[in-house]
Structures are given as C-alpha cells and as structure tokens.
C-alpha positions as CSV (number, residue, x, y, z in Angstrom):
1,L,24.5,-7.8,-8.9
2,G,21.0,-6.8,-8.6
3,G,21.0,-3.4,-10.2
4,C,19.2,-0.5,-8.9
5,A,15.5,-0.8,-8.4
6,T,13.6,2.4,-8.7
7,S,10.1,3.0,-7.5
8,P,7.7,5.3,-9.3
9,S,7.6,8.9,-8.2
10,A,4.7,10.1,-6.1
11,Q,2.0,12.1,-7.9
12,F,0.3,14.9,-5.9
13,Y,-3.3,16.1,-6.4
14,T,-5.5,19.0,-5.5
15,L,-9.3,19.4,-5.8
16,A,-10.5,21.9,-8.4
17,P,-13.3,24.4,-8.0
18,L,-16.4,24.5,-10.2
19,Q,-14.8,27.3,-12.2
20,P,-11.8,29.6,-11.9
21,P,-12.5,32.5,-9.7
22,A,-13.7,35.5,-11.7
23,V,-12.2,38.9,-11.2
24,K,-15.0,41.2,-10.2
25,A,-15.4,44.8,-9.2
26,A,-15.1,45.4,-5.5
27,S,-18.4,45.7,-3.8
28,V,-19.5,45.9,-0.2
29,P,-20.7,42.5,0.9
30,T,-24.2,42.3,2.4
31,F,-23.2,39.3,4.6
32,T,-20.1,37.2,5.4
33,V,-19.8,33.4,5.6
34,A,-17.0,31.5,7.2
35,V,-16.4,27.9,6.0
36,G,-15.0,25.6,8.6
37,P,-14.1,23.5,10.3
38,V,-14.2,20.7,7.7
39,I,-14.0,17.4,9.7
40,T,-12.9,14.2,8.1
41,P,-12.9,10.7,9.5
42,D,-9.5,9.4,10.9
43,L,-9.1,7.1,7.9
44,L,-9.0,10.1,5.5
45,Q,-6.5,12.1,7.6
46,R,-3.5,10.9,5.6
47,P,-1.8,12.0,2.4
48,Q,-2.6,8.8,0.4
49,I,-5.8,8.9,-1.7
50,A,-8.4,6.4,-0.5
51,T,-10.1,4.0,-2.9
52,R,-12.9,1.7,-2.0
53,T,-12.1,-1.9,-3.1
54,S,-15.2,-3.4,-1.5
55,D,-18.0,-2.4,0.9
56,H,-15.7,-3.3,3.8
57,Q,-12.2,-2.6,2.4
58,I,-10.2,0.6,1.6
59,D,-6.9,0.8,-0.2
60,F,-4.5,3.7,0.2
61,A,-2.4,4.6,-2.9
62,D,1.3,4.8,-2.1
63,F,2.1,6.9,-5.1
64,H,-1.1,9.0,-5.5
65,K,-1.4,11.6,-2.7
66,W,-3.1,14.8,-1.7
67,A,-0.9,17.8,-2.0
68,G,-2.4,19.1,1.3
69,T,-4.8,17.6,3.8
70,L,-8.1,16.5,2.3
71,A,-9.9,18.7,4.9
72,D,-8.0,21.8,3.9
73,E,-8.4,21.1,0.2
74,T,-12.2,20.6,0.7
75,K,-12.4,23.9,2.7
76,R,-10.4,25.8,0.0
77,V,-12.6,24.6,-2.8
78,L,-15.8,25.2,-0.9
79,V,-14.7,28.8,-0.3
80,V,-14.0,29.4,-4.0
81,N,-17.2,27.7,-5.1
82,L,-19.4,29.5,-2.6
83,N,-17.9,32.9,-3.5
84,A,-18.9,32.2,-7.1
85,L,-22.3,30.7,-6.4
86,L,-23.3,33.5,-3.9
87,S,-21.7,36.4,-5.9
88,G,-25.2,37.7,-6.8
89,A,-26.1,37.9,-3.2
90,R,-22.9,40.0,-2.5
91,A,-21.6,37.5,0.0
92,A,-18.0,37.4,1.2
93,V,-17.0,33.8,1.8
94,T,-13.7,32.9,3.5
95,T,-12.1,30.2,5.7
96,D,-12.9,30.1,9.4
97,D,-9.3,31.0,10.3
98,M,-9.5,34.2,8.2
99,A,-13.0,35.4,9.1
100,I,-13.5,38.2,11.5
101,D,-16.9,38.2,13.0
102,P,-18.8,36.5,10.2
103,D,-22.6,36.5,9.9
104,Y,-22.8,32.8,9.2
105,R,-20.5,29.8,9.6
106,V,-20.7,26.5,7.6
107,V,-19.4,23.5,9.4
108,V,-18.9,20.3,7.3
109,N,-18.6,16.8,8.7
110,I,-17.5,14.4,6.0
111,N,-18.6,10.8,6.9
112,R,-17.4,9.2,3.6
113,F,-15.4,10.5,0.7
114,D,-13.9,7.7,-1.5
115,G,-14.4,6.0,-4.8
116,R,-13.3,3.5,-7.3
117,P,-11.4,4.4,-10.5
118,G,-13.6,3.4,-13.4
119,G,-16.6,3.4,-11.0
120,S,-18.0,6.1,-8.8
121,V,-17.0,8.6,-6.1
122,W,-19.2,8.8,-3.0
123,L,-19.4,11.8,-0.7
124,N,-21.6,11.7,2.4
125,A,-21.4,14.9,4.4
126,V,-23.5,16.6,7.1
127,W,-23.3,20.4,7.0
128,T,-24.5,22.9,9.5
129,L,-25.3,26.5,8.8
130,K,-24.9,28.6,12.0
131,E,-25.9,32.1,12.6
132,Q,-22.9,33.5,14.4
133,K,-24.5,36.4,16.3
134,G,-26.8,34.1,18.2
135,K,-24.4,31.2,18.0
136,M,-27.3,28.9,16.9
137,A,-27.6,26.3,14.2
138,I,-30.3,27.4,11.7
139,A,-30.0,24.5,9.2
140,V,-28.5,21.0,9.4
141,N,-28.5,19.0,6.2
142,Q,-27.0,15.8,4.9
143,S,-25.7,15.6,1.4
144,V,-25.2,12.1,-0.2
145,I,-23.6,12.5,-3.6
146,E,-22.4,10.0,-6.1
147,E,-20.4,11.0,-9.2
148,A,-19.3,8.7,-12.0
149,V,-15.5,8.5,-12.5
150,G,-14.8,9.1,-16.2
151,G,-11.8,6.8,-16.4
152,L,-9.5,4.3,-14.7
153,G,-6.8,6.7,-13.4
154,Y,-6.3,8.7,-10.3
155,P,-6.7,12.0,-12.2
156,D,-10.1,10.8,-13.2
157,L,-11.0,9.9,-9.6
158,V,-9.8,13.3,-8.3
159,S,-11.8,15.0,-11.0
160,A,-14.9,13.2,-9.9
161,Q,-14.2,14.1,-6.3
162,S,-13.9,17.8,-7.4
163,R,-17.3,17.5,-9.1
164,A,-18.8,15.9,-5.9
165,I,-17.5,18.9,-3.9
166,G,-19.0,21.2,-6.6
167,Q,-22.4,19.5,-6.0
168,L,-22.0,19.9,-2.2
169,S,-21.2,23.6,-2.8
170,R,-24.4,24.0,-4.8
171,E,-26.4,22.4,-2.0
172,I,-24.8,24.6,0.6
173,A,-25.3,27.7,-1.5
174,A,-29.0,26.8,-1.9
175,G,-29.3,26.4,1.8
176,I,-27.7,29.8,2.5
177,A,-29.9,31.4,-0.1
178,S,-33.1,30.0,1.4
179,V,-32.1,31.3,4.8
180,M,-31.4,34.7,3.3
181,I,-34.8,34.8,1.6
182,A,-36.5,33.7,4.9
183,A,-34.6,36.5,6.8
184,A,-35.4,39.2,4.3
185,P,-37.9,41.7,5.5
186,Q,-41.4,41.0,4.4
187,V,-43.2,43.6,2.3
188,T,-46.9,44.1,3.2
189,L,-49.4,45.8,1.0
C-alpha cells in the first residue's frame, strides 16, 4: 500500500528594486516617463523560472515560479528604479497603463533573460526612448548584461536577475539624462 507521495510546494519569486523606494517630499515633476510595454519572448511567458542548461537548451523549474508575469515584474522594478535614479531631475515615472500624456515612453524588448544557478544571469534587451508629443524614437539602445549568481539556489538566481534589471535601469536612466541635457536650453554668453 503505496503510501502518500507528496511533491514539494511551489516557491514564488519577485524581482527586487535597487533600493526600497524612499519617502520624499512632494514636488512638481519637470517631466514624466511611462515605462512599457515590456516585451518578452514567448518562451519566457510562463510562470516557471527559466534556467539555461546549455547554449541550446532551457529548463523550466516546476516548483520555482514567478509570482506574476516576468514582463510585469520587470516593468514594476524598472519604474521603482527609474524613480529613484531620476529623482534629482524631478521625474515622475509610472507604468504605461497609468500614465496620462507622458513626455517620454520607454519600451523594452527583452531578447534573453535566463541564467544558471551557480553561474551567471544573462539579460539582452533593446530599449527605445520615445518622445511622446512627436511620437518619435529619440534613442534606441541595446543592453547586454551578465551578472554572477552568488549561489546554487533559485533565490540566488532571482537576486542576480534583480541586479541585472538594476543595471538595465541605470543604463536607461543615463540615456534619459543625456536626452534631457541635450534638450536643455543652451546658454550663450
């Protein structure tokens, strides 16, 4: 009489921002940025966390899953990170579904976002900064990021993925800052 076989319970994960959002005094933003859409490949549009087992093989963890969609998790963390990184510029950053008439939009197309526990995480993303009034792209950049995974477990892998999104956030913030500097009125003497 075989007894009851039990399977391990599923563990659910979220990406973490660079730092917790700071409570700051309300100020009038000088510009607004909408983040989204964040586009992921079909193979990442599932709850299971993807790990790379070889150059040509992906494994999906049955018991280690995203708490939400990877695209929504990425968008959420990008918004938190960009708000912190652009706070000195008095930017208001929100998701594309919450923005009302933003000045700029950041569209992120993730081509690869996986890794190996005990190895590295790889993030390859093309991001476009669009000026919304003229509906034109003013910057298109590719970010290729590798982060070392500090351990052999899925929490270590997700932590490295959070750091990779942090690096992507810094690159996007630098791109927005360079556009803002270029758009600032020039002072002539």
